[in-house]
Every structure is written in structure tokens, then in C-alpha cells.
gemmi code that builds the backbone of each chain (N, CA, C; Angstrom):
import gemmi

chains = {
    "A": [
        ("MET", (27.507, -166.408, 23.889), (27.446, -167.302, 25.064), (26.019, -167.802, 25.247)),
        ("MET", (25.868, -169.096, 25.349), (24.548, -169.687, 25.577), (24.618, -170.576, 26.801)),
        ("HIS", (23.576, -170.552, 27.611), (23.525, -171.405, 28.795), (22.091, -171.898, 28.978)),
        ("THR", (21.903, -173.224, 28.966), (20.576, -173.801, 29.167), (20.661, -174.946, 30.170)),
        ("ASP", (19.691, -174.993, 31.086), (19.626, -176.095, 32.058), (18.428, -176.979, 31.753)),
        ("TYR", (18.598, -178.277, 31.977), (17.517, -179.235, 31.752), (17.348, -180.105, 32.998)),
        ("PRO", (16.219, -179.988, 33.698), (16.002, -180.907, 34.814), (15.761, -182.318, 34.276)),
        ("VAL", (16.318, -183.334, 34.938), (16.132, -184.724, 34.499), (15.611, -185.547, 35.685)),
        ("GLU", (14.472, -186.213, 35.471), (13.837, -186.995, 36.534), (14.387, -188.416, 36.574)),
        ("ALA", (14.499, -188.965, 37.768), (14.924, -190.361, 37.928), (13.837, -191.295, 37.401)),
        ("GLY", (14.242, -192.315, 36.665), (13.318, -193.364, 36.226), (12.339, -192.984, 35.137)),
        ("ASP", (12.440, -191.757, 34.596), (11.485, -191.322, 33.570), (11.997, -191.692, 32.170)),
        ("PHE", (11.750, -192.937, 31.777), (12.261, -193.418, 30.492), (11.487, -192.860, 29.303)),
        ("THR", (10.272, -192.331, 29.537), (9.505, -191.811, 28.398), (10.044, -190.454, 27.937)),
        ("ARG", (10.606, -189.675, 28.866), (11.153, -188.369, 28.464), (12.671, -188.414, 28.249)),
        ("ALA", (13.272, -189.553, 28.557), (14.721, -189.680, 28.411), (15.134, -189.446, 26.971)),
        ("GLY", (16.076, -188.577, 26.755), (16.546, -188.275, 25.406), (16.071, -186.919, 24.919)),
        ("GLU", (15.067, -186.351, 25.584), (14.523, -185.060, 25.130), (15.522, -183.923, 25.303)),
        ("ALA", (16.236, -183.929, 26.434), (17.236, -182.878, 26.663), (18.335, -182.982, 25.601)),
        ("SER", (18.782, -184.224, 25.334), (19.844, -184.420, 24.342), (19.387, -183.983, 22.956)),
        ("ALA", (18.121, -184.259, 22.630), (17.592, -183.850, 21.327), (17.583, -182.329, 21.221)),
        ("ASP", (17.221, -181.642, 22.319), (17.194, -180.183, 22.303), (18.602, -179.602, 22.190)),
        ("ILE", (19.548, -180.238, 22.899), (20.951, -179.794, 22.836), (21.464, -179.910, 21.403)),
        ("LYS", (21.155, -181.027, 20.766), (21.618, -181.238, 19.398), (21.009, -180.201, 18.443)),
        ("ARG", (19.720, -179.943, 18.644), (19.016, -178.968, 17.807), (19.669, -177.580, 17.936)),
        ("ARG", (19.932, -177.186, 19.164), (20.540, -175.864, 19.389), (21.929, -175.755, 18.764)),
        ("LEU", (22.726, -176.832, 18.935), (24.090, -176.789, 18.390), (24.069, -176.787, 16.861)),
        ("ARG", (23.102, -177.497, 16.291), (23.000, -177.504, 14.829), (22.675, -176.089, 14.327)),
        ("GLN", (21.774, -175.420, 15.054), (21.420, -174.041, 14.678), (22.622, -173.114, 14.743)),
        ("LEU", (23.557, -173.426, 15.658), (24.758, -172.600, 15.790), (25.797, -172.946, 14.723)),
        ("GLY", (25.500, -173.976, 13.910), (26.406, -174.331, 12.827), (27.559, -175.236, 13.224)),
        ("VAL", (27.399, -175.955, 14.342), (28.427, -176.897, 14.783), (28.539, -178.043, 13.768)),
        ("SER", (29.759, -178.498, 13.483), (29.988, -179.520, 12.457), (29.298, -180.845, 12.794)),
        ("THR", (28.982, -181.607, 11.752), (28.262, -182.877, 11.926), (28.992, -183.830, 12.851)),
        ("GLU", (30.325, -183.930, 12.697), (31.105, -184.856, 13.514), (31.080, -184.459, 14.994)),
        ("LEU", (31.215, -183.160, 15.257), (31.169, -182.707, 16.649), (29.762, -182.885, 17.214)),
        ("LEU", (28.757, -182.621, 16.374), (27.365, -182.818, 16.793), (27.151, -184.247, 17.255)),
        ("ARG", (27.701, -185.189, 16.479), (27.535, -186.610, 16.798), (28.201, -186.942, 18.138)),
        ("ARG", (29.420, -186.416, 18.336), (30.132, -186.683, 19.595), (29.388, -186.110, 20.799)),
        ("VAL", (28.899, -184.868, 20.640), (28.165, -184.249, 21.752), (26.861, -185.008, 22.003)),
        ("ALA", (26.205, -185.460, 20.915), (24.928, -186.170, 21.061), (25.115, -187.474, 21.830)),
        ("VAL", (26.166, -188.222, 21.503), (26.446, -189.480, 22.209), (26.680, -189.186, 23.692)),
        ("ALA", (27.534, -188.201, 23.950), (27.898, -187.880, 25.332), (26.700, -187.356, 26.126)),
        ("SER", (25.889, -186.497, 25.524), (24.769, -185.920, 26.270), (23.693, -186.969, 26.529)),
        ("TYR", (23.504, -187.875, 25.575), (22.508, -188.929, 25.778), (22.940, -189.857, 26.915)),
        ("GLU", (24.211, -190.229, 26.934), (24.724, -191.093, 28.002), (24.605, -190.389, 29.356)),
        ("LEU", (24.922, -189.094, 29.349), (24.858, -188.301, 30.585), (23.414, -188.241, 31.090)),
        ("GLU", (22.499, -187.968, 30.167), (21.077, -187.866, 30.512), (20.544, -189.208, 31.032)),
        ("LEU", (20.879, -190.285, 30.316), (20.396, -191.609, 30.725), (20.997, -192.050, 32.051)),
        ("ASN", (22.237, -191.642, 32.328), (22.847, -191.986, 33.614), (22.056, -191.375, 34.765)),
        ("ILE", (21.575, -190.142, 34.574), (20.776, -189.499, 35.631), (19.451, -190.245, 35.797)),
        ("VAL", (18.818, -190.613, 34.653), (17.535, -191.328, 34.689), (17.690, -192.682, 35.377)),
        ("ILE", (18.755, -193.411, 35.012), (18.916, -194.792, 35.476), (19.493, -194.865, 36.895)),
        ("HIS", (20.517, -194.035, 37.164), (21.279, -194.251, 38.399), (21.041, -193.251, 39.531)),
        ("SER", (20.505, -192.077, 39.218), (20.424, -191.075, 40.279), (19.006, -190.946, 40.827)),
        ("VAL", (18.849, -190.100, 41.822), (17.509, -189.811, 42.340), (16.954, -188.547, 41.661)),
        ("GLY", (17.675, -188.064, 40.660), (17.259, -186.868, 39.920), (18.376, -185.858, 39.885)),
        ("GLY", (18.350, -185.008, 38.869), (19.411, -184.018, 38.767), (19.179, -183.109, 37.587)),
        ("GLN", (20.257, -182.501, 37.127), (20.093, -181.656, 35.949), (21.306, -181.697, 35.037)),
        ("LEU", (21.006, -181.358, 33.788), (21.998, -181.345, 32.727), (22.155, -179.881, 32.312)),
        ("SER", (23.357, -179.446, 31.981), (23.538, -178.067, 31.529), (24.363, -178.020, 30.263)),
        ("LEU", (23.999, -177.095, 29.406), (24.738, -176.849, 28.171), (25.231, -175.412, 28.190)),
        ("GLU", (26.518, -175.241, 27.949), (27.064, -173.888, 27.802), (27.893, -173.858, 26.527)),
        ("VAL", (27.729, -172.799, 25.760), (28.505, -172.663, 24.530), (29.109, -171.280, 24.479)),
        ("ASP", (30.407, -171.185, 24.189), (31.014, -169.886, 23.896), (31.792, -170.009, 22.590)),
        ("SER", (32.594, -169.047, 22.275), (33.275, -169.062, 20.978), (34.342, -170.158, 20.900)),
        ("GLN", (34.793, -170.659, 22.055), (35.862, -171.655, 22.091), (35.377, -173.094, 22.171)),
        ("CYS", (34.327, -173.310, 22.969), (33.943, -174.698, 23.226), (32.497, -174.886, 23.650)),
        ("VAL", (32.108, -176.160, 23.601), (30.813, -176.600, 24.117), (31.106, -177.264, 25.453)),
        ("ARG", (30.369, -176.873, 26.491), (30.560, -177.489, 27.804), (29.259, -178.182, 28.203)),
        ("LEU", (29.354, -179.485, 28.470), (28.194, -180.251, 28.934), (28.479, -180.627, 30.374)),
        ("SER", (27.510, -180.405, 31.261), (27.750, -180.822, 32.636), (26.478, -181.376, 33.248)),
        ("SER", (26.664, -182.190, 34.275), (25.510, -182.718, 34.999), (25.800, -182.676, 36.480)),
        ("SER", (24.710, -182.555, 37.227), (24.820, -182.549, 38.675), (23.591, -183.282, 39.200)),
        ("ASP", (23.798, -184.320, 40.012), (22.625, -185.017, 40.549), (22.610, -184.977, 42.066)),
        ("ARG", (21.483, -185.380, 42.625), (21.280, -185.277, 44.077), (21.565, -186.585, 44.805)),
        ("GLY", (22.307, -187.481, 44.163), (22.673, -188.733, 44.814), (22.194, -189.918, 44.011)),
        ("PRO", (22.635, -191.106, 44.421), (23.303, -191.442, 45.688), (24.824, -191.322, 45.663)),
        ("GLY", (25.420, -190.980, 44.519), (26.887, -190.926, 44.462), (27.481, -192.286, 44.129)),
        ("ILE", (28.743, -192.264, 43.703), (29.426, -193.492, 43.281), (30.550, -193.790, 44.267)),
        ("VAL", (30.537, -195.010, 44.828), (31.540, -195.371, 45.842), (32.916, -195.548, 45.202)),
        ("ASP", (32.957, -196.291, 44.079), (34.236, -196.564, 43.427), (34.186, -196.048, 41.983)),
        ("VAL", (34.654, -194.826, 41.784), (34.570, -194.187, 40.464), (35.409, -194.938, 39.427)),
        ("ALA", (36.591, -195.418, 39.828), (37.466, -196.131, 38.884), (36.756, -197.370, 38.340)),
        ("GLN", (36.059, -198.075, 39.219), (35.316, -199.262, 38.798), (34.164, -198.870, 37.860)),
        ("ALA", (33.471, -197.782, 38.183), (32.349, -197.313, 37.359), (32.809, -196.892, 35.969)),
        ("MET", (34.075, -196.474, 35.862), (34.606, -196.026, 34.573), (34.998, -197.193, 33.668)),
        ("ARG", (35.075, -198.406, 34.224), (35.490, -199.569, 33.427), (34.411, -199.992, 32.449)),
        ("GLU", (34.798, -200.244, 31.190), (33.845, -200.716, 30.185), (33.232, -202.033, 30.627)),
        ("GLY", (31.924, -202.135, 30.537), (31.239, -203.383, 30.860), (30.765, -203.481, 32.293)),
        ("TYR", (31.223, -202.549, 33.156), (30.762, -202.569, 34.550), (29.510, -201.718, 34.674)),
        ("SER", (28.440, -202.287, 35.227), (27.203, -201.532, 35.393), (26.439, -201.977, 36.621)),
        ("THR", (25.750, -201.032, 37.249), (24.892, -201.363, 38.394), (23.426, -201.124, 38.039)),
        ("ALA", (23.120, -201.038, 36.728), (21.742, -200.770, 36.291), (20.795, -201.878, 36.756)),
        ("ASN", (19.555, -201.504, 37.056), (18.583, -202.505, 37.527), (17.969, -203.280, 36.348)),
        ("ASP", (17.120, -204.267, 36.674), (16.554, -205.140, 35.648), (15.698, -204.382, 34.633)),
        ("GLU", (14.946, -203.376, 35.110), (14.087, -202.615, 34.194), (14.948, -201.943, 33.120)),
        ("ALA", (16.011, -201.281, 33.574), (16.901, -200.600, 32.634), (17.563, -201.598, 31.694)),
        ("ARG", (17.995, -202.733, 32.239), (18.671, -203.746, 31.407), (17.729, -204.328, 30.364)),
        ("SER", (16.459, -204.517, 30.738), (15.505, -205.103, 29.794), (15.258, -204.164, 28.614)),
        ("MET", (15.546, -202.861, 28.805), (15.381, -201.902, 27.720), (16.653, -201.757, 26.880)),
        ("GLY", (17.689, -202.494, 27.245), (18.925, -202.431, 26.462), (19.940, -201.455, 27.023)),
        ("PHE", (19.672, -200.956, 28.256), (20.671, -200.114, 28.922), (21.501, -201.014, 29.829)),
        ("GLY", (22.491, -200.413, 30.504), (23.265, -201.204, 31.455), (24.354, -202.039, 30.803)),
        ("ALA", (24.833, -201.586, 29.639), (25.932, -202.305, 28.984), (27.269, -201.934, 29.621)),
        ("GLY", (27.250, -200.960, 30.516), (28.492, -200.524, 31.144), (29.351, -199.709, 30.191)),
        ("MET", (28.698, -198.980, 29.278), (29.419, -198.193, 28.278), (29.170, -196.695, 28.428)),
        ("GLY", (28.307, -196.323, 29.354), (27.909, -194.916, 29.485), (29.075, -193.985, 29.758)),
        ("LEU", (29.736, -194.176, 30.896), (30.864, -193.303, 31.245), (32.015, -193.438, 30.241)),
        ("PRO", (32.383, -194.684, 29.816), (33.446, -194.803, 28.798), (33.102, -194.077, 27.490)),
        ("ASN", (31.819, -194.147, 27.065), (31.415, -193.431, 25.840), (31.577, -191.923, 26.005)),
        ("MET", (31.275, -191.419, 27.201), (31.432, -189.978, 27.456), (32.905, -189.585, 27.374)),
        ("ARG", (33.748, -190.361, 28.067), (35.182, -190.032, 28.110), (35.798, -190.087, 26.710)),
        ("ARG", (35.338, -191.064, 25.913), (35.868, -191.233, 24.559), (35.502, -190.069, 23.644)),
        ("ASN", (34.300, -189.534, 23.837), (33.816, -188.507, 22.900), (34.163, -187.074, 23.285)),
        ("ALA", (34.435, -186.841, 24.565), (34.746, -185.482, 25.007), (36.237, -185.203, 24.883)),
        ("ASP", (36.607, -183.922, 24.686), (38.027, -183.558, 24.677), (38.563, -183.533, 26.101)),
        ("VAL", (37.716, -183.107, 27.040), (38.088, -183.126, 28.451), (36.921, -183.718, 29.228)),
        ("PHE", (37.195, -184.672, 30.108), (36.147, -185.310, 30.902), (36.556, -185.341, 32.355)),
        ("THR", (35.710, -184.835, 33.241), (36.012, -184.950, 34.676), (34.772, -185.423, 35.423)),
        ("ILE", (34.997, -186.249, 36.427), (33.891, -186.750, 37.245), (34.265, -186.622, 38.713)),
        ("ASP", (33.339, -186.087, 39.503), (33.531, -185.972, 40.949), (32.296, -186.548, 41.609)),
        ("SER", (32.507, -187.496, 42.507), (31.356, -188.102, 43.155), (31.577, -188.243, 44.645)),
        ("VAL", (30.554, -187.922, 45.408), (30.621, -188.090, 46.855), (29.464, -189.001, 47.260)),
        ("PRO", (29.768, -190.217, 47.751), (28.695, -191.120, 48.179), (27.796, -190.442, 49.208)),
        ("GLY", (26.501, -190.561, 49.002), (25.554, -189.916, 49.912), (25.196, -188.504, 49.492)),
        ("ARG", (25.999, -187.923, 48.606), (25.753, -186.535, 48.177), (25.324, -186.457, 46.715)),
        ("GLY", (26.164, -186.993, 45.819), (25.825, -186.923, 44.405), (27.048, -186.918, 43.510)),
        ("THR", (26.783, -186.838, 42.209), (27.844, -186.911, 41.207), (27.793, -185.695, 40.289)),
        ("ASP", (28.961, -185.116, 40.029), (29.081, -184.015, 39.059), (29.989, -184.471, 37.930)),
        ("ILE", (29.536, -184.249, 36.711), (30.344, -184.586, 35.545), (30.462, -183.350, 34.660)),
        ("GLN", (31.667, -183.132, 34.138), (31.890, -182.013, 33.213), (32.597, -182.522, 31.979)),
        ("MET", (32.129, -182.055, 30.820), (32.788, -182.415, 29.563), (32.979, -181.166, 28.718)),
        ("LEU", (34.144, -181.100, 28.080), (34.432, -179.985, 27.165), (34.648, -180.533, 25.767)),
        ("PHE", (34.114, -179.825, 24.795), (34.309, -180.157, 23.381), (34.817, -178.896, 22.703)),
        ("GLU", (36.012, -178.983, 22.140), (36.583, -177.797, 21.498), (35.932, -177.539, 20.148)),
        ("LEU", (35.609, -176.263, 19.897), (35.026, -175.887, 18.608), (36.158, -175.619, 17.633)),
        ("ALA", (36.139, -176.238, 16.478), (37.127, -176.095, 15.405), (38.557, -176.464, 15.799)),
    ],
    "B": [
        ("MET", (22.578, -197.968, -0.852), (21.305, -198.561, -1.254), (20.140, -197.674, -0.820)),
        ("ARG", (19.100, -197.617, -1.651), (17.912, -196.828, -1.303), (17.060, -197.628, -0.306)),
        ("ILE", (16.348, -196.915, 0.553), (15.469, -197.604, 1.502), (14.398, -198.385, 0.737)),
        ("SER", (13.957, -197.835, -0.390), (12.936, -198.532, -1.191), (13.432, -199.904, -1.654)),
        ("GLU", (14.726, -199.985, -1.990), (15.301, -201.279, -2.408), (15.420, -202.223, -1.207)),
        ("LEU", (15.740, -201.641, -0.057), (15.877, -202.427, 1.174), (14.541, -203.080, 1.554)),
        ("ILE", (13.463, -202.327, 1.363), (12.120, -202.826, 1.686), (11.829, -204.092, 0.875)),
        ("THR", (12.158, -204.042, -0.424), (11.941, -205.207, -1.298), (12.851, -206.356, -0.879)),
        ("LEU", (14.134, -206.029, -0.640), (15.124, -207.041, -0.275), (14.708, -207.830, 0.964)),
        ("LEU", (14.158, -207.116, 1.949), (13.847, -207.743, 3.234), (12.391, -208.169, 3.350)),
        ("ASP", (11.628, -207.954, 2.256), (10.226, -208.327, 2.280), (9.523, -207.580, 3.426)),
        ("ALA", (9.937, -206.325, 3.629), (9.546, -205.594, 4.843), (8.271, -204.773, 4.670)),
        ("ARG", (7.661, -204.517, 5.808), (6.494, -203.663, 5.897), (6.968, -202.312, 6.461)),
        ("VAL", (6.478, -201.212, 5.906), (6.861, -199.896, 6.411), (5.925, -199.508, 7.553)),
        ("LEU", (6.462, -199.424, 8.764), (5.626, -199.052, 9.912), (5.603, -197.535, 10.080)),
        ("ALA", (6.715, -196.877, 9.720), (6.780, -195.415, 9.771), (7.709, -194.950, 8.654)),
        ("GLU", (7.302, -193.897, 7.996), (8.124, -193.390, 6.896), (8.943, -192.199, 7.368)),
        ("GLY", (10.249, -192.247, 7.156), (11.132, -191.174, 7.595), (11.506, -190.249, 6.448)),
        ("ASN", (12.607, -189.492, 6.632), (12.952, -188.507, 5.613), (14.313, -188.725, 4.950)),
        ("LYS", (14.934, -189.897, 5.218), (16.201, -190.185, 4.537), (15.939, -191.281, 3.505)),
        ("ALA", (16.506, -191.145, 2.311), (16.233, -192.102, 1.234), (17.308, -193.164, 1.105)),
        ("ASP", (18.523, -192.877, 1.610), (19.645, -193.787, 1.382), (20.222, -194.397, 2.653)),
        ("ILE", (20.697, -195.650, 2.509), (21.372, -196.359, 3.595), (22.874, -196.272, 3.352)),
        ("THR", (23.646, -195.903, 4.385), (25.103, -195.818, 4.212), (25.837, -197.016, 4.800)),
        ("CYS", (25.243, -197.634, 5.851), (25.888, -198.763, 6.503), (24.872, -199.515, 7.350)),
        ("GLY", (25.270, -200.691, 7.848), (24.343, -201.498, 8.636), (24.943, -201.922, 9.962)),
        ("TYR", (24.066, -202.226, 10.924), (24.514, -202.622, 12.259), (23.382, -203.374, 12.947)),
        ("SER", (23.739, -204.307, 13.814), (22.717, -205.015, 14.577), (23.143, -205.150, 16.020)),
        ("CYS", (22.307, -204.661, 16.956), (22.631, -204.735, 18.377), (21.414, -204.295, 19.183)),
        ("ASP", (21.265, -204.860, 20.381), (20.131, -204.481, 21.228), (20.548, -203.723, 22.479)),
        ("LEU", (21.854, -203.532, 22.660), (22.334, -202.754, 23.804), (22.528, -201.309, 23.355)),
        ("LEU", (21.674, -200.419, 23.873), (21.630, -199.060, 23.347), (22.942, -198.281, 23.477)),
        ("SER", (23.690, -198.542, 24.536), (24.970, -197.834, 24.699), (25.971, -198.225, 23.621)),
        ("LEU", (25.947, -199.487, 23.225), (26.838, -199.911, 22.140), (26.383, -199.274, 20.842)),
        ("VAL", (25.084, -199.242, 20.625), (24.531, -198.654, 19.401), (24.872, -197.167, 19.339)),
        ("MET", (24.742, -196.502, 20.491), (25.024, -195.069, 20.566), (26.465, -194.786, 20.108)),
        ("GLY", (27.386, -195.611, 20.558), (28.790, -195.428, 20.191), (29.060, -195.709, 18.720)),
        ("ARG", (28.229, -196.529, 18.115), (28.396, -196.957, 16.727), (27.623, -196.114, 15.722)),
        ("GLY", (26.628, -195.377, 16.203), (25.680, -194.672, 15.332), (26.371, -193.853, 14.246)),
        ("ARG", (25.919, -194.017, 13.016), (26.466, -193.249, 11.888), (25.307, -192.679, 11.097)),
        ("GLU", (25.572, -191.592, 10.421), (24.561, -190.992, 9.565), (24.145, -192.008, 8.490)),
        ("GLY", (22.843, -192.172, 8.315), (22.341, -193.055, 7.265), (22.388, -194.537, 7.599)),
        ("MET", (22.687, -194.875, 8.859), (22.792, -196.278, 9.253), (21.430, -196.977, 9.268)),
        ("ALA", (21.443, -198.267, 8.893), (20.260, -199.123, 9.039), (20.527, -200.012, 10.241)),
        ("TRP", (19.702, -199.898, 11.286), (19.941, -200.563, 12.570), (18.900, -201.658, 12.808)),
        ("VAL", (19.389, -202.889, 12.962), (18.508, -204.028, 13.215), (18.444, -204.273, 14.721)),
        ("THR", (17.233, -204.235, 15.289), (17.081, -204.460, 16.732), (15.718, -205.049, 17.049)),
        ("VAL", (15.634, -205.781, 18.166), (14.333, -206.283, 18.628), (13.731, -205.335, 19.671)),
        ("GLN", (14.481, -204.294, 20.047), (13.954, -203.325, 21.026), (12.887, -202.466, 20.360)),
        ("THR", (11.805, -202.168, 21.076), (10.696, -201.432, 20.436), (10.234, -200.208, 21.237)),
        ("HIS", (11.001, -199.811, 22.273), (10.531, -198.688, 23.097), (11.026, -197.339, 22.560)),
        ("LEU", (10.537, -196.284, 23.199), (10.767, -194.914, 22.740), (12.244, -194.549, 22.592)),
        ("ASN", (13.086, -195.113, 23.462), (14.499, -194.742, 23.421), (15.216, -195.232, 22.168)),
        ("VAL", (14.619, -196.221, 21.485), (15.172, -196.679, 20.213), (15.129, -195.515, 19.209)),
        ("ILE", (14.027, -194.796, 19.217), (13.878, -193.669, 18.294), (14.833, -192.541, 18.675)),
        ("ALA", (14.993, -192.315, 19.994), (15.924, -191.275, 20.455), (17.346, -191.593, 19.999)),
        ("VAL", (17.757, -192.842, 20.147), (19.113, -193.247, 19.756), (19.288, -193.132, 18.234)),
        ("ALA", (18.281, -193.572, 17.489), (18.355, -193.504, 16.022), (18.434, -192.055, 15.558)),
        ("SER", (17.649, -191.206, 16.194), (17.605, -189.792, 15.806), (18.908, -189.071, 16.161)),
        ("LEU", (19.394, -189.287, 17.390), (20.641, -188.638, 17.807), (21.805, -189.102, 16.947)),
        ("GLY", (21.738, -190.359, 16.482), (22.800, -190.899, 15.633), (22.610, -190.596, 14.156)),
        ("GLU", (21.594, -189.803, 13.819), (21.326, -189.420, 12.414), (21.106, -190.644, 11.520)),
        ("MET", (20.544, -191.705, 12.095), (20.349, -192.935, 11.316), (19.215, -192.780, 10.312)),
        ("ALA", (19.211, -193.697, 9.314), (18.165, -193.650, 8.295), (16.973, -194.503, 8.696)),
        ("CYS", (17.247, -195.697, 9.221), (16.104, -196.553, 9.559), (16.400, -197.571, 10.645)),
        ("VAL", (15.315, -198.011, 11.282), (15.340, -199.092, 12.267), (14.625, -200.268, 11.623)),
        ("ILE", (15.239, -201.449, 11.692), (14.624, -202.648, 11.113), (14.302, -203.638, 12.234)),
        ("LEU", (13.034, -203.961, 12.372), (12.609, -204.930, 13.382), (12.494, -206.298, 12.714)),
        ("PRO", (13.179, -207.314, 13.243), (13.131, -208.643, 12.630), (11.918, -209.450, 13.100)),
        ("GLU", (11.711, -210.602, 12.470), (10.726, -211.603, 12.887), (9.316, -211.051, 13.074)),
        ("GLY", (8.962, -210.078, 12.235), (7.594, -209.547, 12.262), (7.248, -208.714, 13.487)),
        ("ILE", (8.285, -208.330, 14.264), (8.051, -207.517, 15.465), (7.532, -206.136, 15.045)),
        ("VAL", (6.609, -205.578, 15.836), (6.086, -204.243, 15.520), (6.302, -203.297, 16.699)),
        ("MET", (6.050, -201.991, 16.448), (6.140, -200.990, 17.510), (4.752, -200.427, 17.767)),
        ("GLU", (4.541, -199.948, 18.984), (3.258, -199.334, 19.340), (3.082, -198.010, 18.594)),
        ("PRO", (1.821, -197.647, 18.287), (1.551, -196.410, 17.543), (2.233, -195.139, 18.083)),
        ("PRO", (2.243, -194.897, 19.414), (2.909, -193.662, 19.882), (4.402, -193.634, 19.549)),
        ("ILE", (5.029, -194.812, 19.544), (6.461, -194.884, 19.232), (6.658, -194.567, 17.740)),
        ("LEU", (5.733, -195.077, 16.929), (5.828, -194.828, 15.481), (5.570, -193.351, 15.168)),
        ("ASP", (4.675, -192.726, 15.938), (4.436, -191.283, 15.762), (5.720, -190.506, 16.010)),
        ("LYS", (6.437, -190.915, 17.063), (7.696, -190.254, 17.402), (8.719, -190.462, 16.274)),
        ("ALA", (8.731, -191.676, 15.708), (9.662, -191.977, 14.616), (9.391, -191.045, 13.428)),
        ("ARG", (8.124, -190.863, 13.078), (7.766, -189.967, 11.957), (8.201, -188.539, 12.279)),
        ("GLU", (7.943, -188.120, 13.529), (8.317, -186.770, 13.961), (9.827, -186.544, 13.811)),
        ("GLU", (10.610, -187.582, 14.111), (12.072, -187.476, 14.051), (12.639, -187.831, 12.677)),
        ("GLY", (11.758, -188.234, 11.760), (12.212, -188.549, 10.402), (12.926, -189.883, 10.272)),
        ("ILE", (12.623, -190.821, 11.175), (13.258, -192.148, 11.150), (12.287, -193.172, 10.534)),
        ("THR", (12.733, -193.876, 9.510), (11.921, -194.943, 8.917), (11.979, -196.172, 9.820)),
        ("VAL", (10.824, -196.816, 10.043), (10.799, -198.065, 10.811), (10.219, -199.159, 9.926)),
        ("LEU", (10.998, -200.236, 9.755), (10.575, -201.366, 8.930), (10.408, -202.605, 9.798)),
        ("SER", (9.458, -203.463, 9.423), (9.301, -204.749, 10.088), (9.447, -205.825, 9.025)),
        ("SER", (10.407, -206.746, 9.262), (10.648, -207.813, 8.292), (10.315, -209.164, 8.930)),
        ("PRO", (9.757, -210.093, 8.157), (9.474, -211.424, 8.711), (10.758, -212.232, 8.931)),
        ("LYS", (11.877, -211.781, 8.361), (13.132, -212.534, 8.449), (13.799, -212.346, 9.810)),
        ("THR", (14.724, -213.251, 10.152), (15.461, -213.131, 11.411), (16.530, -212.045, 11.261)),
        ("ALA", (17.038, -211.544, 12.392), (18.094, -210.525, 12.365), (19.305, -211.065, 11.593)),
        ("PHE", (19.596, -212.347, 11.795), (20.732, -212.987, 11.112), (20.548, -212.929, 9.598)),
        ("ALA", (19.334, -213.300, 9.137), (19.056, -213.301, 7.697), (19.076, -211.889, 7.124)),
        ("ILE", (18.521, -210.938, 7.879), (18.485, -209.537, 7.427), (19.910, -209.007, 7.214)),
        ("CYS", (20.776, -209.240, 8.210), (22.160, -208.770, 8.109), (22.877, -209.465, 6.950)),
        ("GLY", (22.608, -210.761, 6.785), (23.231, -211.520, 5.699), (22.864, -210.944, 4.346)),
        ("LEU", (21.602, -210.643, 4.163), (21.134, -210.090, 2.885), (21.731, -208.706, 2.623)),
        ("MET", (21.757, -207.871, 3.685), (22.301, -206.526, 3.517), (23.792, -206.582, 3.179)),
        ("HIS", (24.498, -207.475, 3.845), (25.925, -207.642, 3.613), (26.200, -208.109, 2.199)),
        ("GLN", (25.386, -209.078, 1.743), (25.496, -209.623, 0.390), (25.306, -208.535, -0.670)),
        ("GLN", (24.482, -207.546, -0.334), (24.209, -206.465, -1.287), (25.267, -205.348, -1.217)),
        ("GLY", (26.269, -205.563, -0.390), (27.371, -204.600, -0.344), (27.208, -203.452, 0.624)),
        ("ILE", (26.200, -203.533, 1.515), (26.070, -202.486, 2.530), (27.185, -202.707, 3.563)),
        ("PRO", (28.044, -201.728, 3.792), (29.196, -201.928, 4.693), (28.791, -201.926, 6.165)),
        ("PRO", (29.627, -202.526, 7.029), (29.361, -202.448, 8.465), (29.572, -201.021, 8.970)),
        ("ALA", (28.949, -200.704, 10.120), (29.078, -199.333, 10.678), (30.508, -199.096, 11.121)),
    ],
}
model = gemmi.Model(1)
for chain_id, residues in chains.items():
    chain = gemmi.Chain(chain_id)
    for i, (resn, *xyz) in enumerate(residues, 1):
        res = gemmi.Residue()
        res.name, res.seqid = resn, gemmi.SeqId(i, " ")
        for name, pos in zip(("N", "CA", "C"), xyz):
            atom = gemmi.Atom()
            atom.name, atom.element = name, gemmi.Element(name[0])
            atom.pos, atom.b_iso = gemmi.Position(*pos), 0.0
            res.add_atom(atom)
        chain.add_residue(res)
    model.add_chain(chain)
structure = gemmi.Structure()
structure.add_model(model)
structure.setup_entities()
């Protein structure tokens, strides 16, 4: 059983991706297959960037046991008013700075849902957003 | 195709040398989320984006190289990160359209 937490700062584009790189490194050391590594890497990067771009800050967590890899995030707000709309491909509320860097394609949440075996999102406007993803091992 | 052959094909300058020798497929896009979904091991990715997250996306996607068109370059700290992550960065005087055309003509498959 492994459990690691990564704090993620809002708007910090220079460190964005570091948590995902560490997650990938750890899973590779555990001997996770290349294809699963790729799926987890896509999902964790999107999760990490969502906190950087859309939240006021939060954290990412990695848990691994003999059955599965669990990726989760929890942020401190502002929360999503219409989750169904946020889940639609191409819909994004990213600001101009993020868009100028090539983010804000509206593919973040859809990419997560596509790559995870189980995806759940809970959001309370004014409170924050929690996302959980499960990836089955073998 | 070997990266060394790609350099000649595209008349490219090596801005950072990585650790993969072969290209498996090609792709061109500047929206990182689309690239993330497409990323394949050994991919050659053509983009005009030059910031740090380009290297993060290339590395997480196990790509072989990033190709900057129209003589675009990256800042030294970004290139340092590329070397650290083993990603080759090339700068070609050709347009993204011409680069993709040449790669396609040489039989490099789409991602």
C-alpha cells in the first residue's frame, strides 16, 4: 500500500506537471504496465492542471494497493455550478493566460473520464471540487 | 525513422538532445489537452508552444521529440528541462504544414 499527497498551487504554471511526473515515476518503479502508465499520466496531468487553472489551490493524492491505482484531488474552491456542462468536450472556463499556453480546450475532465476505469466528481459551489479515479491493475 | 534522419529531412537545428533515437509516429497541435490525449511513445510532436508545460506533456506521453516550426526557439531553462527529461527539441525553418507533409511523405504514421 502506498499513499502520497501533493499540494498544488493555483496559477503556478512553472511547477505544473511535477506531481504527475512523480506519480508516473513511482508507478513505473512498481512495475505498472506502459499502457496503464500512459492512462494514469494523462489523467493525473489533467487533474493537476485543473487545480492550477481553475481552483484557488488544493491537493492531489495517489494511493496504490494490490488491486488498483487510485488518483484523487480535493480543492478549496470555487466549485463547479453545472458539473454536466463542465464534463462536455470543448466546454471550458479557462482564462486568457491559460488559453494562450494551449490549455482550455475543454478536454480535461473528458480525458480523465476516458482514461480511468471509474471516475467520480463531486462539487459544491463555494466549497470546492473532489474528484476520484480508479485504475484497475492487471 | 531515426531522429538523425529527421534532422536532415527538416533541415533542423538540435536545441536539446534527448535519449530516444527513433520516431514512431507524428502529430501536430498546440492545444495541450488534445496532445495529452494523443500522446504516444516515440511520437514526434510539432508545436509553436515553447513553455515548460510542453516538456511536461512530451515527457508524460513518452514522446521522442518536439519540433518547433518556422525557426522558433525555446528559452534555455526550458531546454535544460527537456534534456533532464530526455526529450529532443528541434527547430526547423519550415512551416508546420511543410514539416508534417515531409514526415508523412517519408511514411511516418499519424498518432
